C-alpha positions in Angstrom: 31.6 -76.8 46.1 28.1 -75.8 46.3 28.9 -72.6 44.1 30.5 -74.9 41.5 27.6 -77.2 41.5 25.0 -74.0 41.2 27.2 -72.7 38.2 26.9 -76.3 36.5 23.1 -76.3 37.0 22.9 -73.0 35.5 24.9 -73.9 32.6 23.0 -77.3 32.0 19.7 -75.4 32.1 20.9 -72.8 29.7 22.2 -75.7 27.3 18.7 -77.4 27.5 16.9 -74.1 26.5 19.3 -73.7 23.3 17.8 -74.3 19.9 19.8 -75.5 16.9 20.3 -72.9 14.1 19.2 -73.5 10.6 22.1 -73.0 8.0 20.3 -69.8 6.7 20.5 -68.3 9.9 24.0 -69.4 10.4 25.1 -68.0 7.1 24.0 -64.4 8.4 26.1 -64.2 11.4 29.3 -62.3 11.1 32.1 -62.5 13.6 34.0 -59.3 14.5 36.8 -58.2 17.1 36.5 -55.0 18.3 35.2 -52.8 21.2 32.4 -50.3 21.0 31.8 -47.5 23.5 29.2 -44.8 23.9 29.8 -41.3 25.1 26.1 -40.9 26.2 25.6 -37.8 28.6 29.4 -37.1 28.4 30.6 -33.7 30.0 33.9 -32.4 31.2 35.3 -29.1 32.3 38.5 -28.1 34.3 41.2 -25.6 34.8 44.0 -27.3 32.9 46.1 -24.9 30.6 48.0 -26.0 27.5 51.0 -23.6 26.5 53.2 -23.3 23.2 56.4 -21.3 24.1 58.4 -19.9 21.0 62.3 -19.8 21.1 62.0 -16.2 21.7 60.1 -16.6 25.0 56.6 -15.5 23.7 53.8 -17.9 24.1 50.4 -18.7 23.4 48.0 -20.8 25.6 44.6 -22.2 25.7 42.8 -23.1 29.0 39.7 -24.1 30.9 38.4 -26.5 28.3 34.6 -27.8 28.6 32.7 -30.0 26.6 29.4 -31.9 26.6 27.2 -34.1 24.5 23.6 -34.4 24.2 22.1 -37.6 22.9 19.0 -39.9 22.1 16.9 -41.3 24.6 18.3 -44.7 23.9 21.8 -45.2 25.3 24.4 -47.1 23.2 22.0 -47.1 20.2 24.9 -45.5 18.1 28.3 -45.7 19.7 31.9 -45.3 18.6 33.7 -48.4 17.0 37.2 -49.5 17.7 38.8 -52.3 15.7 42.2 -53.5 14.5 41.9 -54.2 10.6 44.6 -55.4 8.3 46.4 -52.6 6.4 47.0 -52.5 2.9 49.3 -55.2 1.3 52.5 -54.7 2.7 51.5 -52.1 5.3 51.0 -52.5 9.2 47.9 -53.5 10.6 45.4 -50.3 11.4 43.6 -49.1 14.6 40.4 -47.7 13.2 37.7 -45.9 15.1 34.4 -45.2 13.4 32.7 -42.3 14.4 28.7 -42.6 15.4 26.5 -42.7 12.3 24.3 -40.1 13.9 21.9 -40.1 11.1 19.3 -38.0 13.0 21.8 -35.5 14.3 20.7 -36.2 18.0 24.4 -36.4 19.3 25.3 -32.5 19.4 28.5 -31.2 21.2 29.0 -27.8 22.9 32.4 -26.7 23.7 34.3 -23.8 24.9 38.1 -22.6 25.6 39.8 -19.5 26.8 43.0 -18.5 25.3 45.7 -15.7 25.6 49.2 -14.7 24.5 52.3 -13.8 26.4 55.4 -11.7 25.5 57.8 -9.4 27.0 56.8 -10.6 30.2 53.0 -9.5 29.8 50.4 -12.2 29.5 47.3 -11.1 28.2 43.8 -12.8 28.0 42.2 -12.8 24.5 38.8 -14.2 25.2 37.1 -17.3 24.6 36.2 -19.6 21.6 32.5 -21.0 21.9 31.3 -24.0 19.8 27.4 -24.7 19.8 25.7 -27.8 18.3 28.3 -29.5 16.6 27.3 -32.6 14.8 29.5 -35.1 13.4 27.8 -37.7 10.9 29.8 -40.7 10.3 33.7 -40.8 9.6 36.4 -41.6 11.9 40.0 -41.7 12.6 42.9 -44.4 11.5 46.2 -44.9 13.4 49.3 -47.1 12.4 53.1 -47.0 11.9 54.4 -44.8 9.3 55.6 -46.2 6.1 58.9 -44.3 6.5 60.5 -42.8 9.6 59.1 -42.9 13.3 56.1 -41.2 14.6 52.4 -41.9 14.5 50.6 -42.2 10.9 47.0 -41.4 10.7 43.9 -40.7 8.7 40.7 -38.6 9.3 37.5 -38.6 7.5 34.6 -36.5 8.6 31.3 -34.8 7.9 30.7 -31.9 10.3 28.1 -29.4 11.0 28.6 -26.6 13.5 25.5 -24.5 14.6 27.9 -21.7 15.8 31.3 -20.7 16.2 32.0 -17.5 18.1 35.1 -15.7 19.1 34.2 -13.7 22.0 36.8 -11.3 23.5 35.0 -10.3 26.6 34.6 -14.3 27.5 32.4 -17.2 27.1 29.6 -15.8 29.1 29.7 -12.4 27.3 28.6 -12.5 23.6 27.8 -9.0 23.4 30.8 -8.4 21.4 31.9 -11.1 19.0 32.7 -12.5 15.5 30.1 -15.0 14.9 30.3 -18.1 12.2 26.6 -19.7 11.8 26.0 -22.7 10.1 29.5 -24.4 9.3 29.3 -27.4 6.9 32.3 -29.3 6.2 32.2 -32.5 4.4 33.0 -34.4 0.9 32.3 -32.5 -2.2 29.9 -35.4 -3.1 27.9 -34.7 0.1 29.5 -37.5 2.1 32.3 -37.5 4.4 35.9 -35.9 3.4 38.8 -38.2 3.8 41.4 -35.6 4.8 44.1 -38.3 4.9 44.1 -42.0 4.8 47.0 -44.3 6.3 47.6 -45.9 2.9 46.4 -43.8 0.0 47.5 -40.3 1.6 48.9 -40.8 5.1 49.2 -37.8 7.7 52.0 -38.3 10.1 53.0 -36.8 13.5 56.7 -37.2 14.5 59.9 -35.6 15.5 62.5 -34.6 12.7 66.1 -33.8 13.6 68.2 -31.3 11.5 70.9 -28.9 12.3 68.9 -27.0 14.9 67.9 -30.3 16.7 64.7 -32.3 16.9 61.3 -30.4 15.8 57.6 -31.4 16.1 56.5 -32.2 12.5 52.9 -32.5 11.2 52.2 -33.4 7.7 50.0 -35.2 5.2 51.8 -36.9 2.2 51.0 -36.6 -1.7 48.6 -38.9 -2.7 49.8 -42.6 -3.3 48.5 -44.3 -6.5 49.9 -47.7 -5.3 46.9 -47.9 -2.8 44.3 -45.5 -4.3 43.5 -43.3 -7.4 46.5 -41.2 -6.8 43.9 -38.1 -6.5 43.3 -36.3 -3.2 39.7 -36.5 -2.1 37.7 -33.3 -2.6 35.8 -31.7 0.3 33.5 -28.8 0.7 33.4 -26.1 3.3 30.5 -23.6 3.7 29.4 -20.9 6.1 25.6 -19.7 6.1 26.5 -16.4 7.9 29.5 -14.7 9.0 28.8 -11.4 11.2 30.2 -9.1 13.8 28.4 -7.8 16.8 29.4 -5.1 19.3 27.6 -3.3 22.0 25.5 -0.2 21.0 26.7 -0.9 17.2 24.9 -2.4 14.3 25.6 -5.7 13.3 28.2 -6.1 10.7 26.6 -8.8 8.2 29.4 -10.3 5.8 26.8 -12.8 4.4 27.7 -16.4 3.4 31.0 -18.1 2.3 31.3 -21.3 0.3 34.2 -23.4 -1.2 32.5 -26.1 -3.4 35.6 -28.2 -4.0 39.0 -28.2 -1.9 41.7 -30.7 -1.9 44.8 -31.2 0.4 47.6 -32.2 -2.0 50.2 -31.8 0.6 51.1 -30.7 4.0 54.3 -29.9 5.7 54.5 -28.1 9.1 57.7 -27.9 11.1 57.5 -26.1 14.3 60.4 -23.8 14.9 62.7 -24.5 17.8 
């Protein structure tokens, strides 16, 4: 009873401290359902292995994933945002995940994993993939139910810069032998984000398709749909500042830069063989 009285006193005292808002102030208030979450100081590592095995018994695996993120000094200043928003007319609602704006490129990701292959009873390590200073600037993900068939429909938009992507056959801690891609830039051809897929105007899908051989994993991006957009696939750009090969005791092989000024994904259909 004493606790209840105490809570009532707090509420009354708080109400007495409130001030009425003017119409101009109230008109600027915008309500919004959703969740914001931050990954400030995020880091992970482990020994988990993911393996894909072909019908012939050959396999490909990736393991020992690690990732960490550096941030600004002000936590929760630029979080991820998760909202459920109405879909296009006649379509289901959409789960929308907006990436941080990251205007100052303070949020930087460091990642690595090892990989290998197996065949004829022999499993061989192939080295490591190391990603340094990956910066996501805006963009996001969308998820909803597909317009046809079962599965998950999704959309993705991104603007991505990677300081260095290296393929190191001697492992993540030995960069003396590697193929190195420095300064990777992926985004829209107009300099903004590249909408690789959109749940309404050009949906991507992950599902299982059945045919004479049974169910198979299917990943695809549909043709642009003029009912919910322009009918044109968005244009993106890909640029790499430098591609090089390094090897112990050998001069560096410098292949220079590479750039695709405008690229479009009109249609994609991947079916994994059973």
